[in-house]
C-alpha positions, 0 to 999 in steps of 0.5 A: 500499500503506497504510503502518504509522506506530508507533514499537516501543515504540507496537506493542509497547503495542498488542500488550499491549492486544490480548492483554490484551483477549484473555485478558480476553475468553476468560477471561469467556467461558470462565468464563461457560460452565464455571459455567454462567452462560448466561442469555438476558438476557445475551445482549448481554454474550456477543456483545460478548465474543464480537466482542471476542475475535474482534477482538482476535484478527484484529488481533494477526495484523494487527499482527504480519504488518504489524510484519514486512513491511519495505515497510509500516513507515515511519520517517517521524516525522509525529505526526498519522499515528502518532496516527491509526495508534494511535487506529485500533488501539485503536478497532477492538475497540469497534467489533467490540463495537458491530456485534456488538450491532446483529447481535444486534438484527437476529438477534432482530428476525428471530426474533420476527418469525418466531417463532410463540407455539407455536414458542419459540426455544430461548434456549441455542441462541440464545446460540450462534448469537449468539456465533458469529455475533458472533465472526465480526463481530468477526473481519471488522470491517475488511472490514464497515467497508470494505462500509459505507463502499463501500454505496450505494444504487442509484437 
Protein backbone atom coordinates (compact mmCIF):
# COMPACT_ATOMS: atom_id res chain seq x y z
CA UNK A 1 0.00 0.00 0.00
CA UNK A 2 1.30 3.44 -0.94
CA UNK A 3 2.20 5.59 2.05
CA UNK A 4 1.41 9.30 2.36
CA UNK A 5 4.60 11.20 3.11
CA UNK A 6 3.14 14.58 4.06
CA UNK A 7 3.37 16.69 7.14
CA UNK A 8 0.21 18.21 8.55
CA UNK A 9 1.29 21.65 7.32
CA UNK A 10 1.95 20.37 3.79
CA UNK A 11 -1.43 18.63 3.75
CA UNK A 12 -3.19 21.85 4.73
CA UNK A 13 -1.38 23.83 2.01
CA UNK A 14 -2.22 21.24 -0.61
CA UNK A 15 -5.89 21.31 0.45
CA UNK A 16 -5.81 25.11 0.06
CA UNK A 17 -4.08 24.78 -3.33
CA UNK A 18 -6.71 22.35 -4.65
CA UNK A 19 -9.57 24.39 -3.20
CA UNK A 20 -8.28 27.49 -4.99
CA UNK A 21 -7.93 25.55 -8.25
CA UNK A 22 -11.44 24.19 -7.81
CA UNK A 23 -13.06 27.58 -7.19
CA UNK A 24 -10.98 29.31 -9.88
CA UNK A 25 -11.85 26.78 -12.60
CA UNK A 26 -15.50 26.52 -11.55
CA UNK A 27 -15.87 30.30 -11.49
CA UNK A 28 -14.35 30.70 -14.96
CA UNK A 29 -16.40 27.89 -16.52
CA UNK A 30 -19.62 29.35 -15.09
CA UNK A 31 -18.60 32.89 -16.07
CA UNK A 32 -17.85 31.92 -19.67
CA UNK A 33 -21.20 30.21 -20.08
CA UNK A 34 -23.22 32.75 -18.12
CA UNK A 35 -21.89 35.70 -20.11
CA UNK A 36 -22.29 33.61 -23.25
CA UNK A 37 -18.64 33.89 -24.24
CA UNK A 38 -18.72 30.44 -25.78
CA UNK A 39 -16.56 30.69 -28.89
CA UNK A 40 -15.32 27.71 -30.88
CA UNK A 41 -11.72 28.90 -30.97
CA UNK A 42 -11.63 28.95 -27.15
CA UNK A 43 -12.42 25.24 -26.86
CA UNK A 44 -8.91 24.65 -25.50
CA UNK A 45 -9.46 27.15 -22.69
CA UNK A 46 -12.81 25.58 -21.77
CA UNK A 47 -11.35 22.09 -21.93
CA UNK A 48 -8.35 23.05 -19.82
CA UNK A 49 -10.65 24.55 -17.19
CA UNK A 50 -12.87 21.45 -17.21
CA UNK A 51 -9.83 19.18 -16.85
CA UNK A 52 -8.56 21.35 -14.01
CA UNK A 53 -11.97 21.21 -12.33
CA UNK A 54 -12.19 17.42 -12.60
CA UNK A 55 -8.65 16.96 -11.35
CA UNK A 56 -9.11 19.28 -8.37
CA UNK A 57 -12.30 17.46 -7.34
CA UNK A 58 -10.62 14.06 -7.57
CA UNK A 59 -7.46 15.03 -5.70
CA UNK A 60 -9.30 16.90 -2.94
CA UNK A 61 -11.24 13.69 -2.40
CA UNK A 62 -8.11 11.53 -2.65
CA UNK A 63 -6.12 13.63 -0.19
CA UNK A 64 -9.08 13.73 2.18
CA UNK A 65 -9.40 9.93 2.13
CA UNK A 66 -5.64 9.43 2.46
CA UNK A 67 -5.40 11.74 5.47
CA UNK A 68 -8.03 9.74 7.36
CA UNK A 69 -6.56 6.35 6.60
CA UNK A 70 -4.11 5.70 9.45
CA UNK A 71 -2.50 2.83 7.55
CA UNK A 72 -1.46 5.21 4.76
CA UNK A 73 0.04 7.98 6.87
CA UNK A 74 3.67 7.65 7.83
CA UNK A 75 5.58 9.68 10.37
CA UNK A 76 8.86 8.85 8.69
CA UNK A 77 10.82 12.04 8.16
CA UNK A 78 12.30 11.38 4.74
CA UNK A 79 12.70 14.72 2.96
CA UNK A 80 12.99 13.23 -0.52
CA UNK A 81 9.81 11.17 -0.15
CA UNK A 82 7.96 14.17 1.29
CA UNK A 83 9.14 16.35 -1.60
CA UNK A 84 8.10 13.70 -4.14
CA UNK A 85 4.63 13.47 -2.56
CA UNK A 86 4.22 17.26 -2.62
CA UNK A 87 5.34 17.45 -6.26
CA UNK A 88 2.94 14.59 -7.09
CA UNK A 89 -0.01 16.51 -5.69
CA UNK A 90 1.03 19.89 -7.10
CA UNK A 91 1.59 18.69 -10.67
CA UNK A 92 -1.42 16.44 -11.22
CA UNK A 93 -3.73 19.30 -12.26
CA UNK A 94 -1.27 20.28 -14.98
CA UNK A 95 -1.21 16.72 -16.27
CA UNK A 96 -5.01 16.94 -16.44
CA UNK A 97 -4.83 20.16 -18.44
CA UNK A 98 -2.29 18.69 -20.85
CA UNK A 99 -4.30 15.49 -21.37
CA UNK A 100 -7.48 17.54 -21.86
CA UNK A 101 -5.83 19.52 -24.64
CA UNK A 102 -4.61 16.34 -26.34
CA UNK A 103 -8.05 14.75 -26.04
CA UNK A 104 -9.56 17.79 -27.77
CA UNK A 105 -6.95 17.63 -30.50
CA UNK A 106 -7.92 14.00 -31.04
CA UNK A 107 -11.63 14.80 -31.08
CA UNK A 108 -11.12 17.64 -33.55
CA UNK A 109 -8.98 15.49 -35.80
CA UNK A 110 -11.61 12.74 -35.76
CA UNK A 111 -14.46 15.12 -36.53
CA UNK A 112 -12.53 16.83 -39.31
CA UNK A 113 -11.83 13.47 -40.92
CA UNK A 114 -15.47 12.30 -40.84
CA UNK A 115 -17.19 15.65 -41.49
CA UNK A 116 -17.94 16.73 -45.01
CA UNK A 117 -18.47 20.27 -46.23
CA UNK A 118 -22.27 19.81 -46.06
CA UNK A 119 -22.14 18.27 -42.60
CA UNK A 120 -20.74 21.06 -40.44
CA UNK A 121 -20.00 20.48 -36.76
CA UNK A 122 -22.11 22.57 -34.41
CA UNK A 123 -19.44 24.56 -32.49
CA UNK A 124 -21.51 24.94 -29.32
CA UNK A 125 -22.33 21.23 -29.12
CA UNK A 126 -18.70 20.38 -29.84
CA UNK A 127 -17.62 22.56 -26.90
CA UNK A 128 -20.09 20.80 -24.59
CA UNK A 129 -18.74 17.40 -25.62
CA UNK A 130 -15.18 18.66 -25.13
CA UNK A 131 -16.00 20.01 -21.67
CA UNK A 132 -17.51 16.71 -20.61
CA UNK A 133 -14.65 14.62 -21.98
CA UNK A 134 -12.06 16.98 -20.48
CA UNK A 135 -13.72 16.87 -17.06
CA UNK A 136 -13.73 13.07 -17.11
CA UNK A 137 -10.11 13.09 -18.29
CA UNK A 138 -9.13 15.43 -15.45
CA UNK A 139 -10.97 13.34 -12.91
CA UNK A 140 -9.27 10.16 -14.11
CA UNK A 141 -5.82 11.57 -14.89
CA UNK A 142 -4.12 9.20 -12.43
CA UNK A 143 -5.67 6.15 -14.06
CA UNK A 144 -4.83 7.52 -17.50
CA UNK A 145 -1.16 7.91 -16.56
CA UNK A 146 -1.13 4.35 -15.20
CA UNK A 147 -2.63 3.07 -18.47
CA UNK A 148 0.09 4.87 -20.46
CA UNK A 149 2.80 3.47 -18.18
CA UNK A 150 1.54 -0.09 -18.70
CA UNK A 151 0.86 0.27 -22.43
CA UNK A 152 2.79 -2.13 -24.63
CA UNK A 153 2.60 -2.83 -28.29
CA UNK A 154 2.55 -6.58 -28.68
CA UNK A 155 4.63 -7.69 -31.63
